[in-house]
C-alpha positions as semicolon CSV with decimal commas, in nm:
position;residue;x (nm);y (nm);z (nm)
1;M;19,363;-12,056;-17,261
2;K;19,326;-12,432;-17,400
3;G;18,933;-12,384;-17,330
4;K;18,980;-12,085;-17,587
5;A;19,155;-12,224;-17,829
6;F;18,920;-12,541;-17,782
7;K;18,658;-12,324;-17,908
8;R;18,804;-12,133;-18,157
9;L;18,864;-12,514;-18,302
10;S;18,502;-12,647;-18,217
11;A;18,368;-12,281;-18,440
12;L;18,626;-12,416;-18,747
13;F;18,474;-12,734;-18,756
14;M;18,179;-12,640;-18,746
15;V;18,213;-12,445;-19,077
16;A;18,355;-12,703;-19,238
17;L;18,184;-12,945;-19,158
18;L;17,806;-12,705;-19,290
19;V;18,013;-12,688;-19,616
20;C;17,785;-12,903;-19,754
21;C;17,535;-12,969;-19,547
22;V;17,160;-12,765;-19,706
23;F;16,851;-12,929;-19,802
24;R;16,795;-13,102;-20,044
25;P;16,585;-12,888;-20,346
26;G;16,273;-12,652;-20,220
27;F;15,910;-12,815;-20,280
28;A;15,626;-12,682;-20,546
29;Y;15,303;-12,571;-20,347
30;A;14,964;-12,642;-20,559
31;A;14,727;-12,437;-20,381
32;D;14,696;-12,099;-20,211
33;T;14,675;-12,263;-19,878
34;V;14,873;-12,487;-19,692
35;T;14,790;-12,682;-19,382
36;C;15,119;-12,690;-19,148
37;T;15,006;-13,025;-18,934
38;N;15,364;-13,093;-18,777
39;A;15,750;-12,955;-18,777
40;A;15,903;-13,157;-19,097
41;Q;15,611;-13,004;-19,299
42;V;15,741;-12,611;-19,167
43;A;16,117;-12,766;-19,209
44;Q;16,022;-12,840;-19,581
45;L;15,943;-12,434;-19,641
46;V;16,227;-12,402;-19,426
47;S;16,392;-12,549;-19,716
48;D;16,277;-12,338;-20,022
49;G;16,561;-12,102;-19,871
50;Y;16,752;-12,246;-20,078
51;N;16,742;-12,150;-20,431
52;N;17,046;-12,055;-20,551
53;G;17,025;-11,714;-20,403
54;E;16,786;-11,584;-20,654
55;K;16,461;-11,498;-20,405
56;G;16,673;-11,473;-20,064
57;P;16,727;-11,742;-19,760
58;I;16,396;-11,495;-19,610
59;T;16,006;-11,562;-19,610
60;I;15,771;-11,395;-19,516
61;T;15,423;-11,587;-19,452
62;K;15,093;-11,422;-19,282
63;G;14,902;-11,711;-19,146
64;T;14,653;-11,857;-18,880
65;L;14,759;-12,065;-18,613
66;Q;14,502;-12,349;-18,406
67;T;14,634;-12,483;-18,080
68;G;14,283;-12,611;-17,809
69;S;14,334;-12,273;-17,700
70;G;14,160;-12,117;-17,999
71;S;14,368;-11,905;-18,282
72;K;14,634;-11,683;-18,369
73;T;14,690;-11,453;-18,647
74;V;15,049;-11,498;-18,726
75;Y;15,336;-11,411;-18,985
76;L;15,581;-11,749;-19,016
77;V;15,936;-11,625;-19,100
78;T;16,147;-11,878;-19,216
79;L;16,520;-11,886;-19,251
80;S;16,777;-12,133;-19,446
81;G;17,113;-12,219;-19,378
82;T;17,461;-12,221;-19,488
83;E;17,453;-12,132;-19,865
84;L;17,739;-12,006;-20,121
85;V;17,575;-11,743;-20,275
86;F;17,759;-11,427;-20,378
87;N;17,667;-11,125;-20,144
88;Q;17,489;-11,336;-19,966
89;S;17,514;-11,378;-19,598
90;T;17,468;-11,718;-19,547
91;E;17,873;-11,812;-19,549
92;Y;18,143;-11,982;-19,366
93;L;18,225;-11,642;-19,207
94;T;17,807;-11,600;-19,042
95;D;17,896;-11,947;-18,967
96;L;18,146;-11,838;-18,748
97;F;17,986;-11,530;-18,635
98;S;17,661;-11,728;-18,500
99;G;17,885;-12,023;-18,352
100;F;17,936;-11,732;-18,121
101;N;17,666;-11,585;-18,040
102;L;17,788;-11,257;-18,248
103;K;17,593;-11,056;-18,448
104;S;17,632;-11,111;-18,832
105;A;17,492;-10,948;-19,138
106;Y;17,210;-11,240;-19,163
107;Y;17,090;-11,169;-18,879
108;Y;17,122;-10,792;-18,878
109;N;16,907;-10,792;-19,264
110;V;16,626;-11,051;-19,063
111;V;16,551;-10,778;-18,826
112;K;16,536;-10,547;-19,110
113;V;16,311;-10,717;-19,319
114;I;16,059;-10,813;-19,044
115;K;16,020;-10,396;-18,902
116;A;15,977;-10,321;-19,285
117;N;15,682;-10,528;-19,381
118;V;15,536;-10,713;-19,030
119;P;15,283;-10,492;-18,901
120;K;15,420;-10,363;-18,604
121;G;15,217;-10,557;-18,244
122;S;15,215;-10,853;-18,490
123;N;15,273;-11,264;-18,412
124;L;15,599;-11,396;-18,562
125;I;15,686;-11,714;-18,504
126;L;16,022;-11,815;-18,619
127;A;16,239;-12,113;-18,831
128;G;16,550;-12,198;-18,949
129;H;16,744;-12,513;-18,996
130;S;17,155;-12,498;-18,940
131;L;17,229;-12,175;-18,971
132;G;16,904;-12,002;-19,002
133;G;16,783;-12,185;-18,673
134;M;17,130;-11,984;-18,522
135;I;16,974;-11,643;-18,711
136;A;16,597;-11,774;-18,559
137;Q;16,698;-11,741;-18,189
138;Q;16,884;-11,461;-18,224
139;V;16,626;-11,225;-18,366
140;A;16,424;-11,374;-18,147
141;A;16,703;-11,263;-17,876
142;D;16,671;-10,890;-18,023
143;S;16,503;-10,614;-17,817
144;S;16,374;-10,410;-18,086
145;I;16,174;-10,694;-18,197
146;K;16,022;-10,813;-17,881
147;W;15,982;-10,424;-17,793
148;N;15,739;-10,350;-18,119
149;Y;15,624;-10,787;-18,183
150;N;15,519;-11,126;-18,008
151;V;15,742;-11,313;-18,074
152;L;15,569;-11,732;-18,008
153;N;15,779;-11,941;-18,064
154;T;16,095;-12,053;-18,294
155;V;16,108;-12,384;-18,429
156;T;16,460;-12,517;-18,546
157;F;16,640;-12,773;-18,715
158;G;17,011;-12,899;-18,641
159;S;17,099;-12,598;-18,530
160;P;17,319;-12,526;-18,169
161;L;17,190;-12,316;-17,879
162;L;17,171;-11,987;-17,868
163;A;17,096;-11,679;-17,737
164;A;16,969;-11,909;-17,396
165;G;16,809;-11,722;-17,145
166;F;16,721;-11,338;-17,359
167;R;16,427;-11,549;-17,590
168;E;16,108;-11,479;-17,615
169;G;15,920;-11,688;-17,659
170;T;15,891;-12,103;-17,706
171;V;16,201;-12,252;-17,845
172;R;16,227;-12,596;-17,996
173;R;16,518;-12,737;-18,116
174;L;16,511;-13,103;-18,358
175;G;16,803;-13,274;-18,399
176;D;16,884;-13,585;-18,518
177;V;17,073;-13,828;-18,368
178;S;17,352;-13,833;-18,653
179;D;17,371;-13,525;-18,692
180;F;17,584;-13,357;-18,492
181;V;17,563;-12,955;-18,602
182;P;17,270;-12,906;-18,334
183;L;17,664;-12,927;-18,121
184;L;17,889;-12,712;-18,220
185;S;17,877;-12,370;-18,109
186;S;18,040;-12,241;-17,747
187;N;17,695;-12,287;-17,618
188;L;17,878;-12,622;-17,559
189;F;18,102;-12,554;-17,351
190;V;17,932;-12,165;-17,158
191;T;17,603;-12,317;-17,029
192;P;17,626;-12,791;-17,130
193;I;17,300;-12,854;-16,949
194;R;17,071;-12,624;-17,184
195;A;17,322;-12,722;-17,520
196;L;17,224;-13,069;-17,458
197;I;16,916;-13,180;-17,225
198;G;16,704;-12,849;-17,451
199;L;16,729;-13,039;-17,797
200;N;16,474;-13,231;-17,864
201;R;16,637;-13,595;-18,081
202;E;16,489;-13,808;-18,354
203;N;16,651;-14,141;-18,487
204;G;16,615;-14,135;-18,818
205;G;16,945;-14,385;-18,922
206;Y;17,189;-14,244;-19,078
207;Y;17,427;-14,401;-18,924
208;L;17,815;-14,247;-18,931
209;K;17,690;-14,044;-19,154
210;P;17,628;-13,679;-18,981
211;I;17,610;-13,535;-19,311
212;T;17,308;-13,674;-19,469
213;A;17,099;-13,621;-19,137
214;H;17,159;-13,256;-19,144
215;K;17,075;-13,241;-19,513
216;E;16,772;-13,477;-19,500
217;S;16,634;-13,624;-19,128
218;Y;16,440;-13,273;-19,131
219;L;16,228;-13,277;-19,387
220;R;16,079;-13,663;-19,297
221;E;15,761;-13,675;-19,167
222;D;15,806;-13,999;-19,041
223;L;16,116;-13,866;-18,794
224;W;15,954;-13,588;-18,756
225;G;15,533;-13,595;-18,765
226;K;15,497;-13,630;-18,377
227;Y;15,569;-13,272;-18,340
228;D;15,357;-13,074;-18,436
229;A;15,378;-12,761;-18,648
230;V;15,559;-12,540;-18,386
231;G;15,814;-12,810;-18,211
232;T;15,655;-12,996;-17,978
233;K;15,601;-13,261;-17,972
234;N;15,282;-13,506;-17,963
235;G;15,149;-13,077;-17,947
236;N;14,843;-13,010;-18,181
237;A;14,960;-12,666;-18,303
238;K;14,936;-12,646;-18,685
239;L;14,994;-12,350;-18,912
240;I;14,755;-12,234;-19,210
241;L;14,934;-12,018;-19,430
242;D;14,804;-11,808;-19,753
243;M;15,070;-11,845;-20,001
244;S;14,931;-11,570;-20,158
245;T;15,103;-11,396;-19,884
246;R;15,474;-11,509;-19,940
247;K;15,757;-11,282;-20,020
248;F;16,109;-11,389;-20,009
249;Y;16,383;-11,179;-19,929
250;K;16,783;-11,132;-20,004
251;S;17,022;-11,098;-19,720
252;P;17,286;-10,882;-19,906
253;I;17,713;-10,924;-19,714
254;I;17,685;-10,558;-19,830
255;G;17,339;-10,392;-19,842
């Protein structure tokens, strides 16, 4: 009984912490083509989902993934995290549901948007910050997504472990050492080794400033520039994105 109460308390604490946990405002892109050579640049794209609900937390962009073994056409799906917006499913209840790996309106909306806008059989790369990273992991484990698409990579920034063992493709979780949000889910108690060992840590110097670390760290190329575009440390993967194909999608609580 105490264990269950502790899990609930941890989830509620996660919700309270995420009140202010959003990235800085989005970045502007002057060119039609953007090349991401590192994880921080991908995080900058994710941050554009924080737009006060004007465009929505979900983006899809067509591009090319280049690695040492060749290149593939891919669709990059980015998901921003907690943001209090009227009728947008990035609110506290979604944090709570996701912390226990339960499905939410955000999850269902992402699956729906992908199916409606990405051709079947396409390669997907999922990237998300905080709550968005949790949803990305759930989507990578969704049976209908795995059946109809090839999930190549999932990259999360400041996100707890979810859906371990069921996700398709390679998952890379990035977390600043001062950011303890990546530890705040029921998986810390259910599968503690995976929750801890599977987290790639870097020290941004945010001592005693966990919320600042959660908001600012992942946009810093001096910290995350050593991780390639799919979150592999010292890797060589890069994403060449056609920004003319980029579209934003809303995620309502009630459709």
